[in-house]
DRENVEXLUM-923905 format. One record per residue: residue number from 1; residue in one letter; x, y, z of N, C-alpha, C, O in turn. Coordinates in pm, whole numbers, m for minus. Layout:
residues N
+-----+----+--------+--------+--------+--------+--------+--------+--------+--------+--------+--------+--------+--------+
:   i : aa :    n_x :    n_y :    n_z :   ca_x :   ca_y :   ca_z :    c_x :    c_y :    c_z :    o_x :    o_y :    o_z :
+-----+----+--------+--------+--------+--------+--------+--------+--------+--------+--------+--------+--------+--------+
: NUM :  a :      X :      Y :      Z :      X :      Y :      Z :      X :      Y :      Z :      X :      Y :      Z :
...
+-----+----+--------+--------+--------+--------+--------+--------+--------+--------+--------+--------+--------+--------+
end
This chain:
residues 59
+-----+----+--------+--------+--------+--------+--------+--------+--------+--------+--------+--------+--------+--------+
:   i : aa :    n_x :    n_y :    n_z :   ca_x :   ca_y :   ca_z :    c_x :    c_y :    c_z :    o_x :    o_y :    o_z :
+-----+----+--------+--------+--------+--------+--------+--------+--------+--------+--------+--------+--------+--------+
:   1 :  x :  m1351 :  m1057 :   1187 :  m1271 :   m976 :   1284 :  m1126 :  m1010 :   1283 :  m1041 :   m921 :   1293 :
:   2 :  x :  m1094 :  m1136 :   1270 :   m958 :  m1180 :   1271 :   m891 :  m1124 :   1151 :   m776 :  m1082 :   1164 :
:   3 :  x :   m952 :  m1118 :   1031 :   m892 :  m1065 :    913 :   m848 :   m917 :    929 :   m740 :   m875 :    889 :
:   4 :  x :   m939 :   m843 :    991 :   m921 :   m698 :   1022 :   m800 :   m683 :   1120 :   m716 :   m595 :   1100 :
:   5 :  x :   m792 :   m762 :   1220 :   m687 :   m758 :   1312 :   m553 :   m795 :   1248 :   m453 :   m733 :   1285 :
:   6 :  x :   m544 :   m889 :   1157 :   m430 :   m925 :   1079 :   m389 :   m809 :    988 :   m271 :   m782 :    970 :
:   7 :  x :   m490 :   m741 :    932 :   m454 :   m634 :    841 :   m391 :   m518 :    920 :   m291 :   m459 :    878 :
:   8 :  x :   m452 :   m487 :   1039 :   m397 :   m383 :   1120 :   m252 :   m412 :   1167 :   m166 :   m324 :   1174 :
:   9 :  x :   m232 :   m540 :   1198 :    m95 :   m581 :   1242 :     m1 :   m551 :   1119 :    101 :   m485 :   1135 :
:  10 :  x :    m34 :   m597 :   1004 :     58 :   m587 :    887 :     75 :   m441 :    852 :    185 :   m407 :    809 :
:  11 :  x :    m25 :   m346 :    864 :      3 :   m208 :    840 :     93 :   m156 :    943 :    176 :    m71 :    911 :
:  12 :  x :     84 :   m200 :   1066 :    178 :   m149 :   1173 :    317 :   m195 :   1139 :    413 :   m120 :   1158 :
:  13 :  x :    333 :   m314 :   1089 :    462 :   m366 :   1044 :    527 :   m279 :    931 :    647 :   m252 :    933 :
:  14 :  x :    441 :   m238 :    833 :    491 :   m155 :    734 :    531 :    m19 :    779 :    636 :     33 :    743 :
:  15 :  x :    443 :     40 :    860 :    474 :    175 :    907 :    590 :    169 :   1004 :    671 :    262 :   1006 :
:  16 :  x :    600 :     64 :   1086 :    715 :     58 :   1172 :    851 :     46 :   1106 :    953 :     98 :   1151 :
:  17 :  x :    844 :    m33 :    987 :    967 :    m44 :    914 :   1007 :     88 :    846 :   1125 :    111 :    819 :
:  18 :  x :    909 :    173 :    817 :    934 :    306 :    760 :    996 :    398 :    866 :   1082 :    482 :    839 :
:  19 :  x :    946 :    376 :    990 :    991 :    474 :   1099 :   1137 :    450 :   1133 :   1211 :    544 :   1163 :
:  20 :  x :   1179 :    328 :   1130 :   1312 :    296 :   1179 :   1426 :    376 :   1101 :   1513 :    433 :   1166 :
:  21 :  x :   1426 :    380 :    970 :   1523 :    454 :    896 :   1492 :    588 :    872 :   1563 :    655 :    796 :
:  22 :  x :   1375 :    642 :    938 :   1334 :    782 :    926 :   1263 :    819 :    791 :   1253 :    935 :    753 :
:  23 :  x :   1216 :    719 :    726 :   1154 :    732 :    591 :   1013 :    768 :    595 :    964 :    813 :    491 :
:  24 :  x :    937 :    755 :    702 :    795 :    779 :    709 :    753 :    921 :    665 :    648 :    937 :    603 :
:  25 :  x :    830 :   1019 :    696 :    803 :   1159 :    653 :    814 :   1183 :    508 :    754 :   1275 :    454 :
:  26 :  x :    897 :   1094 :    437 :    916 :   1114 :    298 :    856 :   1004 :    210 :    897 :    981 :     96 :
:  27 :  x :    759 :    939 :    266 :    693 :    823 :    201 :    540 :    837 :    194 :    476 :    868 :    295 :
:  28 :  x :    483 :    814 :     78 :    331 :    802 :     69 :    309 :    654 :     62 :    367 :    582 :    m19 :
:  29 :  x :    215 :    610 :    155 :    177 :    474 :    166 :     20 :    477 :    115 :    m65 :    554 :    159 :
:  30 :  x :      1 :    386 :     23 :   m134 :    375 :    m37 :   m189 :    228 :    m13 :   m124 :    131 :    m52 :
:  31 :  x :   m298 :    214 :     47 :   m357 :     85 :     71 :   m476 :     76 :    m13 :   m561 :    165 :    m13 :
:  32 :  x :   m486 :    m42 :    m95 :   m607 :    m67 :   m175 :   m658 :   m204 :   m138 :   m583 :   m283 :    m80 :
:  33 :  x :   m782 :   m237 :   m169 :   m832 :   m369 :   m134 :   m923 :   m418 :   m251 :   m986 :   m336 :   m319 :
:  34 :  x :   m929 :   m544 :   m273 :  m1022 :   m608 :   m361 :  m1094 :   m724 :   m300 :  m1123 :   m823 :   m367 :
:  35 :  x :  m1121 :   m715 :   m175 :  m1180 :   m818 :    m97 :  m1089 :   m945 :   m107 :  m1137 :  m1055 :   m135 :
:  36 :  x :   m953 :   m924 :    m83 :   m854 :  m1024 :   m111 :   m841 :  m1122 :      9 :   m730 :  m1149 :     56 :
:  37 :  x :   m958 :  m1177 :     59 :   m950 :  m1269 :    164 :   m889 :  m1405 :    127 :   m841 :  m1479 :    213 :
:  38 :  x :   m892 :  m1437 :     m3 :   m822 :  m1568 :    m37 :   m674 :  m1560 :    m37 :   m603 :  m1646 :     17 :
:  39 :  x :   m623 :  m1446 :   m105 :   m475 :  m1428 :   m120 :   m405 :  m1560 :   m164 :   m299 :  m1593 :   m110 :
:  40 :  x :   m458 :  m1630 :   m255 :   m399 :  m1748 :   m307 :   m410 :  m1871 :   m216 :   m343 :  m1971 :   m242 :
:  41 :  x :   m492 :  m1866 :   m110 :   m506 :  m1971 :    m22 :   m607 :  m2084 :    m73 :   m605 :  m2198 :    m26 :
:  42 :  x :   m697 :  m2044 :   m174 :   m792 :  m2131 :   m226 :   m716 :  m2227 :   m322 :   m657 :  m2180 :   m420 :
:  43 :  x :   m717 :  m2352 :   m299 :   m640 :  m2445 :   m393 :   m712 :  m2474 :   m525 :   m655 :  m2534 :   m616 :
:  44 :  x :   m835 :  m2430 :   m534 :   m917 :  m2453 :   m663 :   m858 :  m2369 :   m769 :   m820 :  m2255 :   m742 :
:  45 :  x :   m846 :  m2425 :   m901 :   m794 :  m2350 :  m1004 :   m903 :  m2239 :  m1047 :  m1024 :  m2264 :  m1055 :
:  46 :  x :   m850 :  m2122 :  m1072 :   m947 :  m2015 :  m1122 :   m880 :  m1949 :  m1231 :   m758 :  m1954 :  m1244 :
:  47 :  x :   m963 :  m1881 :  m1314 :   m910 :  m1807 :  m1431 :   m899 :  m1656 :  m1385 :   m973 :  m1613 :  m1297 :
:  48 :  x :   m814 :  m1586 :  m1440 :   m795 :  m1438 :  m1424 :   m773 :  m1393 :  m1275 :   m825 :  m1290 :  m1230 :
:  49 :  x :   m697 :  m1471 :  m1207 :   m660 :  m1434 :  m1072 :   m543 :  m1336 :  m1071 :   m432 :  m1360 :  m1119 :
:  50 :  x :   m579 :  m1221 :  m1009 :   m485 :  m1113 :  m1006 :   m371 :  m1143 :   m915 :   m257 :  m1117 :   m953 :
:  51 :  x :   m391 :  m1194 :   m803 :   m290 :  m1224 :   m703 :   m263 :  m1370 :   m696 :   m357 :  m1443 :   m666 :
:  52 :  x :   m151 :  m1419 :   m720 :   m107 :  m1554 :   m703 :    m12 :  m1566 :   m588 :    110 :  m1566 :   m609 :
:  53 :  x :    m63 :  m1575 :   m464 :     12 :  m1572 :   m338 :     34 :  m1422 :   m297 :    m31 :  m1335 :   m356 :
:  54 :  x :    113 :  m1392 :   m207 :    136 :  m1269 :   m141 :    227 :  m1192 :   m231 :    337 :  m1241 :   m260 :
:  55 :  x :    189 :  m1070 :   m279 :    276 :   m985 :   m367 :    276 :   m858 :   m319 :    177 :   m822 :   m255 :
:  56 :  x :    382 :   m770 :   m338 :    395 :   m638 :   m300 :    490 :   m572 :   m397 :    590 :   m632 :   m436 :
:  57 :  x :    459 :   m446 :   m439 :    546 :   m386 :   m539 :    582 :   m247 :   m477 :    499 :   m185 :   m410 :
:  58 :  x :    704 :   m202 :   m500 :    756 :    m74 :   m453 :    798 :      0 :   m573 :    865 :    m59 :   m657 :
:  59 :  x :    765 :    126 :   m589 :    816 :    197 :   m703 :    889 :    325 :   m654 :    941 :    401 :   m736 :
+-----+----+--------+--------+--------+--------+--------+--------+--------+--------+--------+--------+--------+--------+
end
């Protein structure tokens, strides 16, 4: 439940940041997930990790 609450808060931050400059109406926001509950927090070495820490890309 805490992970869901954190995700909702982060989505609110993103949407709020788009509202301030008036960009929400001109922006498509896509959310995807891959069960990213580790997000680089697991100190054990692993192969083929797609995310090494928190990453975001804008295009």
